[in-house]
Each structure stands twice: as structure tokens, then as C-alpha cells.
ZAMARGU-4260 file (C-alpha; in steps of 0.2 Angstrom, whole numbers, plus 5000, padded with zeros to 4 digits):
<rodrens>
0) 4978/4933/5040 | 4970/4947/5030 | 4954/4945/5040 | 4963/4947/5056 | 4972/4962/5049
5) 4956/4971/5043 | 4948/4968/5060 | 4965/4975/5068 | 4964/4959/5079 | 4982/4958/5084
10) 4994/4967/5096 | 5008/4969/5085 | 5011/4964/5067 | 5026/4964/5055 | 5021/4967/5037
15) 5029/4973/5022 | 5023/4988/5013 | 5026/5007/5012 | 5041/5015/5006 | 5035/5017/4988
20) 5040/5033/4979 | 5022/5037/4975 | 5013/5042/4990 | 4997/5032/4985 | 5004/5017/4995
25) 5012/5025/5010 | 4999/5039/5012 | 4983/5036/5003 | 4982/5017/5006 | 4986/5019/5025
30) 4984/5036/5032 | 4967/5042/5026 | 4954/5039/5038 | 4944/5028/5027 | 4958/5020/5018
35) 4958/5002/5013 | 4972/4996/5025 | 4965/5007/5040 | 4956/4993/5049 | 4940/4993/5039
40) 4931/4980/5048 | 4938/4983/5066 | 4927/4986/5081 | 4930/5005/5081 | 4922/5008/5098
45) 4932/4994/5106 | 4949/4996/5098 | 4957/5012/5093 | 4974/5004/5092 | 4981/5003/5074
50) 4969/5015/5067 | 4974/5033/5061 | 4962/5046/5058 | 4967/5064/5057 | 4956/5077/5047
55) 4971/5088/5043 | 4980/5073/5035 | 4964/5068/5025 | 4963/5086/5019 | 4981/5087/5014
60) 4981/5070/5005 | 4966/5075/4996 | 4974/5091/4990 | 4990/5082/4985 | 4982/5069/4975
65) 4975/5082/4963 | 4990/5094/4963 | 5000/5093/4946 | 5015/5104/4951 | 5028/5091/4957
70) 5036/5104/4970 | 5019/5108/4977 | 5014/5090/4978 | 5031/5086/4986 | 5028/5099/5000
75) 5010/5092/5003 | 5017/5074/5004 | 5030/5080/5016 | 5018/5089/5027 | 5006/5074/5028
80) 5021/5062/5032 | 5027/5074/5046 | 5010/5074/5054 | 5007/5055/5053 | 5025/5051/5058
85) 5024/5063/5073 | 5008/5054/5079 | 5017/5037/5076 | 5003/5030/5066 | 5014/5015/5061
90) 5031/5012/5055 | 5035/5004/5039 | 5050/4993/5042 | 5054/4986/5025 | 5047/4984/5008
95) 5047/4967/5001 | 5057/4963/4985 | 5050/4953/4971 | 5061/4939/4965 | 5059/4935/4947
100) 5067/4921/4937 | 5068/4920/4918 | 5073/4906/4907 | 5071/4904/4888 | 5062/4887/4890
105) 5047/4896/4898 | 5034/4900/4885 | 5019/4912/4889 | 5006/4920/4878 | 5011/4937/4871
110) 4994/4944/4877 | 4986/4940/4893 | 4968/4940/4898 | 4973/4953/4911 | 4984/4966/4904
115) 5001/4967/4912 | 5000/4950/4920 | 5005/4932/4914 | 4992/4918/4914 | 5001/4904/4922
120) 4988/4892/4917 | 4994/4895/4899 | 5012/4894/4902 | 5022/4880/4894 | 5040/4873/4895
125) 5050/4869/4879 | 5065/4857/4878 | 5077/4870/4873
</rodrens>
């Protein structure tokens, strides 16, 4: 499915993303002309659908990403959101919820090979 998504080989797609509080997901990953989710392998000459490219938005997002003042950054994010929303680049319909379950009988190493993740191949279950 990701290969079809990257090629923009679909008429309509329901996917879960966007809506994060940090604009790196909703803006940087989706609305910058060369962003990772902006149809990187699609046939750009044959299909413009699903692709968003606006030099003004690229410039605003580049500026916002290096702006330290929260109020100034918020204003830039709102400006980029307004432009991309007015042009109906895409609509984020939902943000998936991660379901996690905890049980005392699950044992996992205190340190992971990748910080912040659990190595499921090293997880064990105890009888308690």
C-alpha cells in the first residue's frame, strides 16, 4: 500500500495522520513541495492530483521551523495552514489512537537496542 501511496496511484484514500500539535507532521511532512508524504515517486507530468506545491507555503514553513518565539511561530503556522486549507491540498479526517496494554507478567529489558522502543524479541512472560 505504501508503494501505491508514494506513487499517488489512487483516486481517493482514507489514511490516518495529521492533527498533531507540532506542525512537523501536518505541515512539514505533508505540505512542503519535497516533503516525504507528497507523492515522492509519482509521475509528476501525468498526475498532479494529490500533490501540493506552493512556494509561499514552503517559505513560511522554512521560516517557522527556525523561529523560537512561540507566538511568532504560531502565526506562521496559522498562515501556512490557511493557504494550504484554502487550496484544499488534503483533509485530515482522523488521527489514529494507539492502544497499549500493560500487565505485570510482561517482562522486557530496561534498555533497548533502539532508545525509546521495546525489543519484542527479548520480551518474556512470568507466571505471576
